[in-house]
C-alpha positions in Angstrom: -9.6 -11.4 74.2 -13.0 -10.4 72.9 -12.9 -7.6 70.3 -13.5 -4.3 72.1 -14.9 -2.3 69.1 -14.3 -1.7 65.4 -12.5 1.6 65.6 -9.0 0.3 66.5 -9.3 0.9 70.3 -7.9 -2.5 71.2 -5.0 -2.2 68.8 -4.1 1.1 70.5 -3.5 -0.8 73.7 -2.1 -4.0 72.2 0.2 -1.8 70.0 0.0 -4.3 67.1 -2.7 -5.6 64.8 -4.8 -8.7 65.3 -4.2 -11.0 62.4 -4.6 -14.7 63.6 -7.3 -17.1 64.7 -6.8 -19.4 67.7 -6.2 -22.3 65.4 -3.5 -20.4 63.5 -1.7 -19.4 66.7 -1.8 -23.0 68.0 -0.5 -24.3 64.7 2.4 -21.8 64.7 3.3 -22.8 68.2 3.1 -26.5 67.3 0.3 -27.6 69.7 -3.3 -28.6 69.4 -5.7 -25.7 70.0 -7.2 -27.4 73.1 -3.8 -27.3 74.7 -3.3 -23.7 73.7 -6.6 -22.8 75.2 -5.6 -24.3 78.6 -2.8 -21.7 78.8 -5.0 -18.9 77.6 -7.7 -19.8 80.2 -5.0 -19.9 82.9 -4.0 -16.4 81.9 -7.7 -15.3 82.3 -8.6 -15.1 78.6 -12.0 -16.5 77.5 -12.3 -18.8 74.5 -13.2 -17.1 71.2 -14.9 -18.4 68.1 -12.7 -20.6 65.9 -12.9 -18.1 63.0 -12.4 -14.9 65.2 -9.3 -13.0 64.2 -8.3 -11.9 67.7 -4.6 -12.8 68.1 -1.4 -10.9 67.4 2.3 -11.8 66.9 2.8 -11.3 70.7 0.1 -14.0 71.4 2.2 -16.4 69.3 5.4 -15.5 71.1 3.7 -15.8 74.5 2.3 -19.3 73.8 5.7 -20.4 72.5 7.3 -19.0 75.7 5.0 -20.9 78.0 5.5 -24.1 76.0 9.2 -23.6 76.0 9.3 -23.4 79.8 7.7 -26.8 79.9 9.8 -28.4 77.1 13.1 -27.1 78.6 12.3 -28.6 82.0 12.3 -25.3 83.8 8.8 -26.1 85.1 6.4 -29.0 84.5 3.1 -28.0 82.8 1.0 -27.9 86.0 3.5 -25.4 87.5 3.4 -23.3 84.4 -0.4 -23.2 84.5 -0.2 -22.2 88.2 2.2 -19.4 87.3 0.0 -18.3 84.4 -3.1 -18.2 86.7 -1.2 -16.1 89.2 0.0 -13.7 86.5 -3.4 -13.5 84.9 -5.2 -12.7 88.1 -2.6 -10.1 89.2 -2.5 -8.3 85.8 -6.3 -8.5 85.4 -6.8 -6.5 88.6 -4.0 -4.1 87.7 -5.5 -3.5 84.2 -9.0 -2.9 85.7 -7.6 -0.4 88.2 -5.6 1.4 85.5 -8.6 1.5 83.1 -10.8 3.0 85.9 -8.2 5.7 86.6 -8.1 6.4 82.9 -11.8 6.9 82.8 -11.7 9.2 85.8 -9.1 11.4 84.1 -11.2 11.6 80.9 -14.3 12.4 83.0 -12.5 15.1 84.9 -11.4 16.6 81.5 -15.0 16.7 80.4 -14.7 14.2 77.6 -18.2 13.2 76.4 -19.0 9.5 76.3 -19.3 9.5 72.6 -15.8 10.9 72.2 -14.2 8.5 74.7 -12.9 5.8 72.3 -10.9 8.5 70.3 -9.6 10.0 73.6 -8.7 6.5 74.8 -6.6 5.9 71.7 -4.7 9.1 72.2 -4.2 8.3 75.8 -3.0 4.8 75.0 -0.3 6.1 72.8 1.0 8.3 75.6 0.8 6.1 78.7 1.1 2.4 77.6 4.8 2.5 76.9 5.6 4.1 80.3 3.2 1.7 82.1 4.8 -1.2 80.4 8.3 -0.1 81.7 7.0 0.5 85.2 5.2 -2.9 85.3 8.4 -4.8 84.4 10.5 -2.6 86.8 8.1 -3.2 89.8 7.8 -6.9 89.1 11.6 -7.3 89.0 12.1 -5.5 92.3 9.3 -7.4 94.0 10.6 -10.7 92.6 14.1 -9.9 93.9 12.7 -9.1 97.4 10.5 -12.3 97.5 13.3 -14.5 96.3 15.6 -13.1 98.9 13.1 -13.9 101.7 12.3 -17.4 100.7 15.4 -18.7 99.0 16.5 -20.6 102.1 13.1 -21.0 103.7 11.2 -24.3 104.1 7.9 -23.3 102.5 6.1 -26.2 104.1 6.6 -24.7 107.6 6.6 -20.9 107.3 6.1 -19.2 110.6 4.7 -15.6 110.4 2.8 -13.0 112.3 -0.5 -12.4 110.6 -2.8 -9.4 111.0 -6.3 -8.5 109.8 -7.3 -4.9 110.0 -11.0 -4.2 109.5 -13.1 -1.0 109.3 -15.9 -1.1 111.9 -19.6 -0.8 110.6 -18.4 -0.4 107.0 -21.5 -2.1 105.6 -23.9 0.4 107.4 -21.7 3.3 106.4 -21.7 2.2 102.7 -25.5 2.6 102.6 -25.3 6.2 104.0 -22.9 7.8 101.6 -22.6 8.2 97.9 -20.7 5.8 95.6 -18.0 8.4 94.9 -17.6 9.1 98.7 -17.4 5.3 99.3 -14.7 4.9 96.6 -12.7 7.8 98.1 -12.9 6.2 101.5 -11.8 2.8 100.3 -8.9 4.4 98.3 -7.7 6.3 101.3 -8.0 3.3 103.6 -6.1 0.9 101.3 -3.5 3.5 100.4 -2.7 4.6 104.0 -2.8 1.1 105.3 -0.4 -0.1 102.6 2.0 2.8 103.4 2.0 1.9 107.1 2.4 -1.9 106.5 5.3 -1.6 104.1 7.1 1.3 105.8 7.0 -0.6 109.1 8.5 -3.7 107.6 5.5 -5.9 106.8 3.9 -7.1 103.6 0.3 -6.5 102.4 -1.1 -9.9 101.2 -4.4 -8.5 100.0 -7.0 -5.8 100.5 -10.8 -6.4 100.5 -12.2 -2.9 100.4 -12.9 -2.6 104.2 -10.1 -4.8 105.4 -6.4 -5.6 104.8 -4.5 -8.8 105.5 -0.8 -8.3 106.2 2.1 -10.4 107.5 5.4 -9.8 109.1 8.4 -12.0 109.9 8.4 -10.9 113.6 5.6 -10.4 116.1 6.8 -7.1 117.3 6.7 -5.8 113.7 3.1 -6.9 113.3 2.1 -5.4 116.6 3.7 -2.1 115.7 1.9 -2.1 112.3 -1.4 -2.8 114.1 -0.9 0.1 116.5 0.1 2.5 113.8 -3.0 1.5 111.8 -5.3 2.2 114.7 -3.6 5.4 115.6 -3.7 6.7 112.0 -7.4 6.0 111.7 -8.2 7.7 115.0 -6.6 10.9 113.6 -8.4 10.9 110.2 -11.7 12.8 110.2 -14.6 10.8 108.8 -12.8 7.5 108.8 -14.5 4.6 110.6 -12.8 3.1 113.6 -10.4 0.2 113.0 -10.1 -3.1 114.8 -7.2 -5.5 114.4 -6.7 -9.2 115.1 -3.2 -10.7 115.3 -1.9 -14.3 115.5 1.5 -15.9 115.2 2.2 -19.4 114.0 2.7 -21.6 111.0 1.0 -20.6 107.7 0.7 -22.0 104.2 2.1 -19.6 101.7 0.8 -20.3 98.2 0.7 -18.3 95.1 1.0 -15.0 96.9 -1.7 -15.7 99.5 -1.6 -17.2 103.0 -3.8 -19.9 104.5 -4.1 -22.0 107.6 -5.2 -22.0 111.2 -3.1 -18.9 112.1 -4.7 -16.9 109.4 -8.2 -18.0 110.4 -7.4 -17.2 114.0 -6.3 -13.6 113.1 -9.5 -13.2 111.1 -11.7 -14.5 114.0 -10.0 -12.3 116.5 -10.7 -9.2 114.4 -14.4 -10.0 114.4 -14.3 -10.2 118.2 -12.2 -7.1 118.8 -13.9 -3.9 120.0 -13.6 -0.8 117.8 -10.2 0.8 118.1 -8.6 -2.2 119.8 -6.1 -4.9 118.9 -6.6 -8.5 120.0 -3.6 -10.9 119.8 -3.6 -14.7 120.3 -1.7 -16.2 123.2 1.2 -17.3 120.9 1.8 -13.8 119.8 1.4 -12.4 123.3 4.1 -14.8 124.5 6.5 -13.5 121.8 5.7 -9.9 122.8 6.2 -10.6 126.5 9.0 -8.4 127.8 9.1 -6.1 124.8 9.1 -2.6 126.3 7.3 -1.1 123.3 4.0 -2.8 124.2 1.7 -3.5 127.1 -0.5 -6.6 127.1 -3.8 -7.0 128.9 -5.4 -10.5 129.1 -9.1 -10.5 128.5 -11.7 -13.0 129.4 -11.8 -16.3 127.5 -13.6 -16.0 124.2 -15.2 -18.7 122.1 -13.6 -18.4 118.7 -15.7 -19.9 115.9 -14.3 -23.1 114.6 -11.2 -22.9 116.9 -12.6 -23.4 120.4 -11.9 -21.2 123.4 -8.8 -19.1 124.1 -7.8 -16.1 126.3 -6.5 -13.4 123.9 -4.7 -10.2 124.9 -5.3 -6.6 123.9 -2.1 -4.9 122.7 -1.5 -1.2 123.6 1.5 1.0 123.3 3.6 1.2 126.4 2.7 4.3 128.3 -0.8 4.5 127.0 -3.6 5.1 129.5 
């Protein structure tokens, strides 16, 4: 919430003037300022000086909304704080990426650095209303899909197929190319990977620059995603080879992320896989047994850090040499 500058840039994005201090907002919401700050910190906003005029009418309404969810009994306060942290983390990343894209557009247009604040204000007037609509639209569609998946699911015992796809020798490559080339490579990897995962029926949990974590409800879907990812990277000139680890079993699904032994196993298998190959744990191999779309090859027993020894299987497409 820190003031960006004195020329109205922040207001151009907030689309309303800042007129209140933190104490005034808390008073209007009917809570002590320390409690208001708990919600603001959960949303990812830093504390500001007591006399700093940083808050708008929307800040007042947002705080009242959060408090109202608690007082109405819809959620208890801890769950509201969890929800606020999830919302803050997701929107912070989204805002950073959109700001970066905005800078790229201004740079490509040849806008000098000294003129950027004025250009930013003009751009905010044009794009913020549309981005706001798209954000709400995408969130509603994603919420509807997520609610449909888990409405009748016991979240304490979710069973999923988990996959980690990792670019081989990415660290070495990142030292050999320019920053812009590296950014382009990461953008292409994340974009193409997300397209394959979602179009095949899986879900991207998160991307980490040189790797992507995805899940699927069925093992054959996860295996098909892995094969398509490897095949796609083989065809793309200049793209490092890919390796994938797959595991099937119970996972802990919490705040949009997945945890547990199954996830750890998929990650460990990725590190053990050779470039251009897919390693699956025995549980997934058993579920794929008899599926005519795939061929499984057992490999020698491997020591998996923190998980002991196991004999994984490589997964190839049926008919492959």
